[in-house]
Every structure is written in structure tokens, then in C-alpha cells.
N, C-alpha and C positions, 0 to 999 in steps of 0.2 A: 827812807830815811835811814842815814847811818850815824852810829854815835863810837864808831871805832872798834866796836866788838860785834854788833847784830847788824843786818841789814831788816829793817822794818818795813813793812808794806800796809796798809791800811786798804783792804779790797773793797771795791763795790760789792754790794749784797749780790746782784745778778750774777757778777762774774765768780764770786764764791763758790755759788750753787752750781754754776757752769762747770766749774774745775773740779766739782765732786763727781761729775760724770767723765772720767778719764778717757775713757774709749773714745769720745767725741773730742775731747780738749785735743789728743794726740792727734787727730786726723788734720791734715794740712789744710782741707776744705770742709773741715767740721762736720763731717756726714755725721749723722744720728744714727750710729750704729745700734747703740740699745734700743732704737726705735725699731728699726726694721728686724732686729733679731726678736725682738718681742711679736711683731707682728707675724713674722713666719711662724713661731711658737702656736700662734693664733689662728693660723691657716688665712691670714689676709695677706695673699701673696703680690696682688697688685698695689696694694697700700705700701708693703715693704718696699716694692720696685721705686715706688714715687720718693720714698726716703732715700733710696739709695742713690738713686739717680740725682736728687734734688739740686745739690751744690757742685756735682762733680759731671763733668763733660765725658770722663772716659770710665764709667762705673764697670762697664761690661769688661774691659781691659782690666781694670782693678779687681775684679774677681777672679782674675787668675794669676797674675804677676805684681800687683803691690805688695810692697814692704812690710804692711799690714802693722803700722805702730797702735792701731786700735787693739789688736789682740796682745801685743806686747804691753800694753797697759791696761789691760782688762781686769777688773777688780775681782772678778772670779779665781784669778790665779791665787789671791790669798787663801782661797778655801781648798781648791783641789788643782785646776788646770783652767786656763783661759778658755773662752768660749771660741769655736772657731769660725772666726766672723767673715773671713775672707771666702771661704768654700759657700757659706750662707748666701752672700752676696751673688757670686756666680750662680747659685740655684734660682733666684729670681730674676736675675738678668738674662737668662736662658730662656725664661718664660714670658718676658715682656719687654726686654732689650731690643737694640738695632740688629741683632742676630738674628731675629726671627724674619727679617727682611720687610718690616712694618715700623717706619720710624715716627708715627704719630703720636705713640705713648712718651718717648724720648722728648719730643718737643713739647709735650703737655704738661710732663713732670719736671720740667726744669723750675727751680723756684728763684724767681726774678729778685727776689729780696735781698739775695746776696749780690745783686748787680748794684753800680751807682744810681742814685735815684736822679743824677744829671744826665739826662736823655742827650744822644746825640743831634747834631743838626744836619743829619746825611752828608757830613763831610766824608771824603774818601779817605780811607788810611790803609796803608801797605804792610802788611806782615810778611818777612822775609824768614823763610823756615817753614816746613810743614811737618814739624815733629810736635811732641806734645806740647812745648812751650807755645810755638806759634799757633796752632789749632785752638788751645784753650784761649789765647787770647783774641782770636778771631771770633770764637763763640760767643765771648763776653761782650765784645765790640758789637757785633751784628746785633745782639740782642737788645742793646740799648740806642740801636738807631744809626750807626755807621755803616757807609758802604766800605766792605772789607776785602781785598784782594791779597791771596796768600801767592806767595813766589817761594816755589821749591827748584833746587836744583838738580834732584834726580828725578828719573823718569815716574817715579810712583812717591806720594807721600807717606807720612809716618815717622820719619827718623829712625831713631833708635828703636822702636817699636818693630820696624822692619828689618833694620841694618844689625840690629845689636840683639835683640832677644830670639832666641832660638825658634824655629817652627814648630818644635815638637812642644814648648811650654807655650806658644801663644801662636793659635793657627791665623795665618793670613786672612783668611775669608771674615773673620771677626774683627781684625783690625780695619778691614775696607769699609764694613758694614757701619763700625763705629763713626770713621772719617766722614762717610757719606752722610750719616744722621747729621754731623755739624754742617756740610755744606748744604742739605737741605733746608736750613735756615736762612740761606741766601748768601752764603761766604762764596767768593769766587776763587777757584783755584788754576793756578798757572805752573805747569811742571815744566822740566827740562829750562829752567831759567837760573842762571847762575848769578850771584852779586859780584861785579867786578869784569864779567865778561859780557853776559846779554844785558844787563843793566848797572847801573850806579845810584847811589843815594841822590847824587844832584840831578839824575834824569828823572827818578820819581817825584822830586820836587818840582820837575819843569812838567812832569805829567797832570800836576794839580793834587797829588797827596798830601794831606795836611798834616799828617804824621806818620812815622814810620818806626815798626817795631822790628827788634832784630832778635830773632829766635834761633840763631845758628848752631847753637849745642857745641859739644864738646866732643868732635867726632874722631879724634887721634887718641890712638892708645899711648903706652909708655914703656920704654925699655929699659931693664936696669944697665948700670953703668959698670958692666963688668967684661973680663976679657971673654973674647969671642960673641959678644953680643951682636956685633955685626955679621955674624956668619947667615949664610942664607936659610940655614933650617932652623933658625931662632925667629919665632913670629909673635909680635905683640898680639894681645888679644883681640882688639877690636877689628884689626885687619885679617885674623883667622874666621872671627864671626861674621863679619860683612861677606866674606867670600863664600862661608858654608851658607850663610841665608840666601845667596844668590845662588845656589845651587852649585858652584864652583870651588868646592872645596881645596886648601893647598895640599899638595902631597904631602904625605905624613910616613914616618917609617913605622915598624911595628911598636916600637916603644916610644911612648910620649911622656915629658914631664911637664908639669903645669904648675907655674910659681904662683903662688897667691891662695888666700883661704876665704875670699868673698863669694858673692853669688857669680860675677862676672867669670872667675876662675871657675866655677861648677859649670857654669854655661859652656865654657870651652871644653871643658874635661868630658860632658856629658855628650858633647857634640863630636868630639874628637873619636869616641868609644863606637859611634854609629859608621854603619857602612858607606861608603862616599855615594853609593846609587840609591840610599834610603835615606837620605837626610831629612824628607818630610814626615816621617812615620814616627809618630809617638807609642802607638800602641803595640810595638814589637815588643815580642815577651822580654821581661828582662832578663831571665835565665839564657835566654838564646843569645843574647848579647853578651851575657859574662861567660857562655862556654863556647861562643864562635872561636875565640883565639885570632881574630883578626887584628886586635889591638891590646896592647898592654899600657893603659893609661896612669899614670901616677900624679898624684895634688902634693904639692910640698909647700907648708905654709909654717910661717914663725909662730903663730897663736897655738896655744894647747886646743884640744878637743872642746872646751868649755867656752874657750876666748872667742871661736871662729866667728867671724862676721856674716859668714854664709848661712841662707835659712837651714832651720833641723832638717826641713822636708828635702832640700836639694841634695844635702850630706847623706841622707839615708837613701833616697832613691840613686845618689851614684854610687853607694856601695852596692846595692841590688844590680847595679848595671857593672859591678866589677871594678869600678875605680879604687886604686889603693891610694888610701892616705894616711901622709906621714906630718905628724903636728911636731912643732917645736926645732924646726931646721930650717935654716936661712943658706941662700947662695953666698958664696964668697970667692 
């Protein structure tokens, strides 16, 4: 309701109290962060995992690379500092998640109340793209009774989990286990199947698929419209990360400049500083990286240090690895 000066909303009583739990309200899948943090504190680790997994098909991955809006909205920050929710999730998923090699708990802990009560009639559904979006759709659809087939253009599923996120931040074995847990629900996966080359929307219809979900993502990076941007040694972030994660990093000189102040920029910078022949290693001592002298990597961004969108941990670990940060500077 608006009267020209104020926007007024009369909340439902349940909604009002739910919104008071800000960590849960901020989560895109409404994970009960307060619940599993409390359970961990009480030593009820299995119960904590069940809460973390309940509405999240990728709980184990989110324990490592989630943007953690729950932490940003944690009310404890009004007292001293927010609870470190993401590492706590990683702790319990490491004990009970798919990375243990047993997918039974993953299947059992899913809270089906998040799904539509309208069950599928076993119609066939096609999902194009085996990234987070497509696999989440497949997870939900197969649990309510549909026959789901996922078509993936690449040789391996995962989308940006494998092509975009550096290996030192997200172990590929963990990604494979989490995806395999979804497939264990009855999802069929077909790799090396590219839309427009190996099949079309029309051919899927002809094969009897009643609905088609397009989860093809945004796989291309962007370049700045600047003189010299077309030069061979000017690489967009996504192309660089895709090559790096495939074990075929682009050839770089001794001095590298990364333009941007977000997490992707730091993914690129922290990948660039690593030796070409050791791109899978996370536990290489950061002091060794800093002192090796192999690369001099600079991050240049428009934002001030306080305004940077990159996670604080990324910036801190980047500094430990010898990355030079230049704030409030822009290309021209």
C-alpha cells in the first residue's frame, strides 16, 4: 500500500517471524543456518547435516564456494562478528555428505516439503545443461516423479563448477561426488551432446519429451572496449579460467594485470600466480608462491578496499600469495 510518502506492508504473522531469522531469510534456498549451527554446537552433527542438505542439492559445494549471504546477514554481527556459517557447513558435509562416497544420507536428508505437492505422471523431461541450474532442476523434477534426462555439451558435467571455479578452491572429486549423488536419484546424464549440433528442441519434442528446461548458463566472458583489447595477450577471465581448469593454462608473461575487484578477478589472479605445472595444488605454501618470483600479478579495480565485491577471504589469501592490489583505479 502506498500513499505517496511511505510504502506500507501488513505482514503475515508467520512471514514476520521468519524474516526475523535473517540468515535463513537471506539464503536463496532458505537453509536453516541457525538450526544447523546450533546443532553443531550441541554435537548433533548428523542432525546438522540434515538441515544443511534439506533444501540444497549442492550443500557440500556451498560449504566451500557459496557467497554466504547468511553470514552477511547474521545478526551476531550487531554484537561483534557474524558466525562463520559456511565453514561450519563444510565441517558437517565432510562427515556425512556425498564426498564420503556414500550417497544414502544425501538421499535421505532431502526435505521434500520444498517441492511441489503436484507429483509428476512420469512424463519425460529434458534438461539442457549439466551445470548448477540444470542439475538442480533435474534433482527436483526426478523427486516429484518425472523421468529426467540431462544433456551436456562438454565431456564432463558441472558447468562453471568445473570450468569456472579454480581447482584449488573446489576439488573436482567433491564436485563429481555431489553430481553423482544427484544422478543416484534416477537422473539420466548424456554428455558430449550439444544443442544445435547433436540435437534440437524439435528433435527432443519428437522423441517424446513433454517439457524442456534450458540451463545453458552464461559461459562467455567480457572484454573492455579499449584500444589494444583485441591483442593476443589480452584474455577475458572466463577463457583464462576455462583453460587453467582444463590443465592447459594460457601462456603468460612475468607480469600480469587483472582488471576487476570481484571474486572472478581474484580467481584469475590467484590462478595466474600459480605455476603452470602445479595448477591443482592448493596446499602449496603461500610464502613459497610469494617468494618464487615466477609471476608478478596485479589486481586493479575501481572500488575502494572497503567497497570491493570480492570476498574478504579471497583478498586476504591473495595478498598472502603475493598479489598486488591497486584500488580506485580504472582503465582508460
